[in-house]
C-alpha positions in Angstrom: 77.7 89.2 -192.6 80.2 91.5 -193.7 83.6 92.0 -192.4 82.7 95.6 -191.7 79.5 94.2 -189.2 81.7 92.3 -186.9 85.4 94.6 -186.9 84.4 97.5 -184.1 84.3 101.0 -185.3 88.1 102.6 -185.1 89.6 99.5 -185.2 92.5 98.8 -187.7 90.7 97.3 -191.1 92.8 95.8 -194.1 90.8 95.9 -197.5 92.5 92.5 -198.8 90.5 93.0 -202.5 92.1 96.7 -202.6 95.7 97.5 -203.0 96.8 100.5 -200.2 93.6 100.5 -198.6 94.1 100.6 -195.1 92.3 102.5 -192.2 94.7 102.9 -189.2 93.6 103.4 -185.6 95.8 104.2 -183.1 97.7 101.1 -182.2 97.1 101.2 -178.2 92.9 102.6 -179.2 91.7 99.1 -178.7 94.3 96.3 -177.7 94.4 95.2 -174.0 97.5 97.5 -172.6 98.3 95.0 -169.4 98.9 95.7 -165.9 98.2 99.5 -165.1 102.0 101.2 -163.9 101.5 101.0 -160.0 99.0 98.2 -160.3 100.2 95.3 -158.8 101.2 94.9 -155.4 101.9 91.9 -153.4 102.4 90.3 -149.8 104.5 86.9 -149.4 103.8 86.6 -145.7 100.7 85.8 -143.9 99.0 88.5 -142.5 98.1 89.9 -139.1 95.6 87.8 -137.7 91.7 89.3 -137.9 88.8 88.7 -136.7 86.3 91.7 -138.2 87.1 93.4 -141.5 90.6 94.4 -141.6 92.3 95.9 -144.5 95.5 93.8 -145.9 98.5 95.6 -145.6 100.3 96.2 -148.5 97.6 95.4 -150.7 96.5 98.7 -151.8 97.5 100.3 -155.2 96.9 103.8 -156.7 96.6 103.8 -160.3 95.7 106.6 -163.1 93.3 105.4 -165.2 92.2 106.4 -168.9 88.6 107.4 -170.3 86.4 104.6 -172.1 89.2 101.9 -170.9 88.1 98.6 -169.1 89.9 97.1 -166.4 90.1 93.9 -164.8 90.4 94.1 -160.9 91.5 90.7 -159.1 93.2 89.6 -156.0 94.1 86.1 -155.2 95.7 84.5 -152.1 96.5 81.3 -151.5 93.9 80.4 -148.9 92.3 82.5 -145.7 93.1 80.3 -143.0 90.8 79.9 -139.8 88.9 77.4 -137.7 86.8 74.6 -139.9 83.4 75.8 -140.3 83.9 79.5 -140.3 83.3 82.0 -143.1 85.7 83.9 -144.5 86.1 86.7 -147.8 88.4 88.1 -149.6 87.4 91.5 -150.9 88.3 94.4 -153.3 87.3 98.1 -152.3 87.5 101.9 -154.1 87.5 104.1 -150.8 84.4 103.2 -149.1 82.8 101.1 -151.8 83.0 96.9 -151.5 83.3 96.0 -155.6 83.6 92.3 -154.9 83.6 89.5 -152.4 85.3 86.2 -152.5 83.4 84.4 -149.5 84.3 80.6 -148.6 84.1 78.5 -145.7 87.1 76.8 -143.7 85.8 72.8 -144.4 88.6 71.1 -143.0 88.0 69.5 -139.0 91.1 70.8 -138.0 91.8 74.7 -137.3 94.0 76.7 -139.8 92.9 75.2 -142.9 92.5 77.4 -145.9 89.7 78.3 -148.5 91.5 79.1 -151.8 90.4 83.1 -152.3 90.1 84.5 -155.9 88.3 87.7 -156.5 87.8 89.5 -159.9 85.6 92.3 -161.3 85.8 94.3 -164.6 85.1 98.1 -164.2 84.9 100.6 -166.0 86.3 103.6 -163.7 86.5 107.5 -164.6 89.8 108.6 -165.5 92.2 109.7 -162.7 93.5 108.5 -159.7 91.7 105.6 -158.6 92.6 103.8 -155.3 91.7 99.8 -154.8 92.7 98.3 -151.6 91.9 94.1 -150.6 90.4 93.8 -147.0 89.5 90.5 -144.9 86.2 89.4 -142.7 85.3 87.0 -140.8 81.5 86.3 -141.8 80.6 83.6 -139.0 82.6 82.4 -136.4 84.2 83.4 -133.4 88.1 82.8 -134.1 90.7 84.6 -135.6 92.0 84.0 -139.5 95.2 85.2 -141.6 95.3 86.0 -145.5 97.6 83.5 -146.4 100.8 84.3 -148.2 104.0 82.7 -149.1 107.7 83.7 -151.4 106.1 80.8 -153.9 102.6 81.9 -153.7 102.0 85.4 -152.9 98.9 87.3 -152.0 98.4 89.9 -154.6 95.9 92.9 -156.3 96.0 93.6 -159.5 94.7 96.0 -161.8 95.2 95.1 -165.8 93.5 97.5 -168.5 91.8 95.2 -170.9 90.8 97.2 -174.1 88.3 98.8 -175.0 
């Protein structure tokens, strides 16, 4: 297999067999760019108690995306704390569309033992402004719960540009 077969079209290619033969693309054309401006929000204290689907206050971001890029949208919480045996989800939303959810059961025999809640999805949105948010929901059970967060373990939402 030739080198050209494994290097994506438009990427930087250096031909080491011919002197001064370099095809250059924009440095950002393919490379991951990291956190998108405005693409990070966190909370450092537990959310308000919820028993139905609830947007988590402080966990919404509005970003501007670029055509042809892929992004990793993630949310993480140290845990959703509720009553043993109840099922909860941490969800990622854009407008009225749920993009992803991480569901877990509080397994301990005592109330308020959490289940760790990461939620990740790759997106390739249309170019322009997009608002993403985190919500939490109790899927089963009758009690309330909180999305856990602390200074040393914040709950966050993050949008990262991962390239093309």
